[in-house]
Structures are given as structure tokens and as C-alpha cells.
C-alpha positions in Angstrom: 108.0 103.9 -10.7 106.1 106.6 -12.8 104.4 109.3 -10.3 100.8 111.0 -10.7 101.1 114.5 -12.5 100.0 117.0 -9.5 100.5 120.2 -12.1 96.9 121.0 -11.7 97.3 122.2 -8.0 99.8 124.4 -9.6 97.2 127.4 -9.2 96.3 126.6 -6.1 99.8 126.6 -5.0 100.5 129.9 -6.6 97.2 131.3 -4.7 98.9 130.0 -1.6 101.9 131.9 -2.4 100.1 135.4 -2.9 98.4 134.3 0.6 101.3 133.8 2.5 102.7 137.3 0.9 99.9 139.1 2.2 100.4 137.6 5.4 103.4 138.9 5.5 102.5 142.2 4.4 100.3 142.6 7.1 102.4 141.6 9.6 104.9 144.4 8.2 101.8 146.8 8.5 100.9 146.4 11.9 97.7 144.6 11.1 94.8 143.7 13.8 95.5 140.2 14.8 92.8 138.6 14.6 92.8 139.6 10.8 96.1 137.9 10.5 94.6 135.0 12.1 91.8 134.8 9.8 94.0 134.9 6.9 96.5 132.4 8.4 93.8 130.1 8.5 92.2 130.6 5.1 95.9 129.7 3.7 95.9 126.7 5.9 92.7 125.4 4.7 94.0 126.0 1.3 97.1 123.7 2.1 95.0 121.3 3.4 92.6 121.1 0.3 95.6 120.6 -1.5 96.8 118.0 0.7 93.6 116.2 0.6 93.7 116.2 -3.4 97.2 114.9 -3.8 96.5 112.3 -1.0 93.7 111.0 -3.1 95.6 111.1 -6.3 98.1 109.3 -4.6 95.6 106.7 -3.3 94.0 106.2 -6.7 96.8 105.8 -8.6 99.0 103.8 -6.5 96.8 101.8 -4.7 93.8 102.1 -6.9 91.1 102.5 -4.4 88.1 104.6 -5.0 87.3 106.0 -1.3 84.2 108.2 -3.1 84.9 111.3 -0.9 85.4 110.1 2.3 88.7 110.0 4.0 90.2 106.9 4.8 91.0 106.5 8.4 94.7 106.7 8.6 94.7 102.9 9.7 93.4 102.3 6.3 95.4 104.2 4.6 99.0 102.8 6.4 98.3 99.2 6.0 98.9 99.9 2.0 102.2 100.6 3.0 
């Protein structure tokens, strides 16, 4: 069984890694809590974006599902497994 390639997400993953390192430095430097939380939220949103792109690729490749920029309800996704 072959799996779809997600190498196109590596740039985003590397950017997220940099965001996390920056957050770690902010904590070490004792930065303001709200600033740290803002950066955590940005990193979390970036992860969600990568997750959505990988899921979209998975659904398209494995199940040949075309959902035209609309997320399928969870029950719809689960019925394919």
C-alpha cells in the first residue's frame, strides 16, 4: 500500500519548529504571558493548517473524496474507516 507524499508540508513544519523554539526563548526570557499565549495560538493554528492539508490529501488519495474546501462532518470521515 502506498501513502501520499506530504513533503510539501515540510516548509510549514520547519516554520512551526521555529515558532516553538521562539516560544521557548520567550519563556526563558520571562516575556509577558499574553505575548507567549499569542505565539502559542499562532503555532497551534499553523499545526491545524498542516493537519487539515494532510487530512485533505489523505481523503482525496485513499477515498477519492472531493469536498471542495468544506470539511466533512466527523461522522462522514469515520464511515470510510
